[in-house]
C-alpha positions, -999 to 999 in steps of 0.1 A, spaced: 148 -448 206 164 -416 213 200 -406 221 219 -395 252 206 -370 278 238 -349 277 275 -351 270 295 -357 302 329 -371 309 331 -405 291 300 -395 272 311 -413 241 302 -446 258 272 -435 279 243 -439 255 209 -429 267 175 -441 257 161 -407 248 169 -383 220 151 -355 204 163 -323 187 160 -293 209 125 -278 207 118 -244 193 128 -214 214 102 -204 239 88 -169 238 109 -142 254 101 -131 289 91 -147 321 53 -144 322 31 -175 322 4 -182 296 -28 -196 311 -42 -226 292 -77 -241 295 -85 -224 328 -78 -189 342 -51 -184 368 -61 -194 403 -37 -183 431 -28 -210 456 -17 -206 491 19 -215 499 11 -242 524 12 -280 523 -24 -280 536 -37 -253 513 -55 -274 488 -90 -286 495 -95 -323 493 -112 -321 459 -82 -304 444 -56 -330 453 -45 -352 425 -54 -388 434 -61 -419 413 -98 -414 417 -96 -378 405 -71 -382 378 -95 -376 349 -102 -340 362 -66 -329 358 -61 -301 333 -33 -280 320 -35 -248 341 -4 -227 332 24 -227 307 55 -208 320 77 -194 293 111 -180 298 137 -206 291 152 -205 256 164 -241 256 152 -273 271 140 -274 307 162 -299 327 147 -299 362 117 -286 381 112 -284 419 86 -269 443 97 -254 475 85 -273 506 59 -247 515 46 -245 479 54 -208 476 78 -212 447 84 -234 417 120 -234 404 131 -246 369 165 -250 354 174 -251 318 200 -259 291 201 -221 286 222 -219 318 194 -203 337 175 -212 369 142 -194 371 121 -191 403 84 -186 399 60 -173 426 30 -197 428 6 -170 438 11 -149 407 30 -174 385 54 -145 378 92 -150 377 108 -135 408 145 -146 404 168 -156 376 201 -173 385 230 -178 361 248 -211 360 281 -219 342 274 -254 330 247 -264 305 244 -302 309 218 -315 334 216 -283 356 197 -300 384 183 -281 414 170 -289 449 153 -268 476 164 -272 512 138 -287 535 130 -253 551 126 -238 517 150 -210 524 178 -222 500 180 -235 465 210 -255 454 225 -263 420 256 -282 412 276 -250 416 259 -226 440 235 -224 469 212 -193 469 190 -176 494 155 -179 479 140 -147 494 169 -124 486 181 -141 455 217 -138 467 243 -166 464 253 -178 499 277 -206 490 298 -216 461 304 -254 457 334 -272 445 331 -306 427 357 -324 406 340 -336 374 304 -332 362 275 -333 386 245 -355 377 223 -346 406 221 -328 440 200 -336 471 196 -321 506 194 -343 536 160 -343 553 173 -320 581 190 -297 556 224 -300 572 240 -319 543 241 -317 505 250 -348 484 264 -344 449 267 -373 424 281 -374 389 310 -383 366 334 -398 371 317 -421 396 318 -404 429 294 -391 455 304 -362 477 287 -353 509 291 -316 520 281 -296 550 254 -274 534 262 -244 555 300 -243 551 305 -264 520 331 -285 539 336 -321 529 320 -346 553 328 -378 533 328 -394 500 310 -426 491 329 -452 471 312 -465 440 307 -502 433 331 -518 408 324 -511 372 302 -479 376 313 -450 354 291 -424 370 258 -415 386 228 -396 371 208 -394 403 211 -392 441 185 -390 469 182 -394 507 157 -416 523 130 -397 542 146 -407 576 180 -394 564 198 -427 572 203 -439 536 217 -424 504 207 -439 471 222 -433 436 213 -445 401 242 -455 379 251 -448 343 253 -478 319 254 -503 347 217 -508 355 220 -506 393 207 -484 422 232 -484 451 223 -477 487 248 -465 513 245 -460 550 250 -422 555 268 -424 588 293 -451 579 295 -446 542 293 -483 536 272 -499 508 241 -516 523 224 -528 491 226 -529 453 193 -531 434 195 -545 399 175 -526 373 176 -556 350 196 -544 321 228 -525 313 210 -491 312 213 -456 326 192 -450 357 183 -414 351 163 -408 382 153 -424 415 129 -415 443 118 -428 476 81 -429 485 71 -404 511 70 -431 538 104 -445 527 90 -480 521 95 -480 483 122 -469 460 115 -462 423 141 -461 395 140 -456 357 159 -444 327 169 -458 293 154 -492 300 119 -504 289 106 -505 325 105 -485 357 111 -507 387 98 -501 422 115 -520 450 106 -527 486 135 -511 505 135 -533 535 137 -566 515 153 -554 483 126 -573 464 108 -559 433 74 -545 444 62 -533 410 74 -531 374 59 -506 351 64 -515 314 70 -485 291 73 -479 254 103 -457 258 127 -444 284 123 -417 310 144 -388 324 126 -381 357 102 -395 381 85 -386 414 59 -399 439 28 -379 448 28 -367 484 4 -394 495 25 -420 478 -3 -433 456 9 -420 422 42 -422 404 47 -395 377 72 -401 349 89 -376 326 87 -397 295 106 -397 262 72 -404 246 61 -367 250 38 -374 278 38 -372 316 28 -407 326 8 -411 358 8 -446 373 -11 -462 402 15 -476 426 -5 -504 440 -19 -518 408 9 -509 384 -16 -496 359 -16 -464 339 -39 -437 352 -33 -409 327 -10 -396 301 -6 -358 300 6 -347 265 36 -323 259 49 -308 227 82 -326 230 101 -351 252 100 -345 290 130 -342 313 115 -333 346 84 -337 368 75 -326 403 44 -326 425 36 -296 448 38 -304 485 0 -304 489 -5 -327 459 -27 -303 440 -3 -294 412 21 -313 389 49 -294 371 65 -308 340 93 -295 317 114 -307 288 125 -301 252 99 -276 243 115 -250 266 84 -246 288 72 -256 322 36 -268 323 16 -267 355 -12 -293 358 -40 -295 383 -77 -298 390 -95 -265 382 -112 -250 413 
């Protein structure tokens, strides 16, 4: 077992299930290194990939390491594709956010951030803005357009599906909902009793529900966005940190995982467990494929684990040099980005 993800407020009692020494520094510079296959430009469109290039359960054996993006000098803490697929952003423990053009795989922006804990990021639904826990930037110009104020340490950020709101969750236990244009407070969501903080927060695809994964309490809490009232509490099964959660693209399922020995997938409407994926170690991040058939996990076991949602079986393990902290599918499902303690972002896909 490994130790805590990062030191936050009350960190002395928030023990995580993953620990590894920081990997060796990545090579200087922001140029990618192609691995296994030569660079192949992709079009920034959710429909750009031909069917044979989409990562699906039946094509999983064809997935290869396509690119290794070097630039971060410490662990990569989060990765995210823009909704149009034109950009891939990565954040790191080096207090940098790097934005990569997916045509050339060259770094086009570097944003400085003040804190060096989780350093999470999120693109707005229109792809024009990129948010961290501190700042919202304009992606094209690279200029900061809004500074955010949050009391405490932020564990995660999420845009609402229409882009009008930004949710921030963290330590001590609080969730703040802001107007994403002005930064004005819309409302706060009260935590359930006993929760010390939140590692993750996400909106449902229809924007009506906000969900958050707790620290050391083993629950995922759901609130009604309009009223701010708790509508459900999903038990993860042990007193663990829920590092990341994700709704399926159709909003039918909600997955959560962290320091425990399993990732749980719930049916949102009933609150019943739909699937349980047994692991040998904890995870830091997870995401559904755009078609909802695959769940990808950023594992402490130094692999990106790909699971079949319907059967609950392992499809493939993609090896990394060190523990993983982040994983993201491209909008068209043709690429998978992973990052972690080896300071690099690896882009996986089916060679064309």
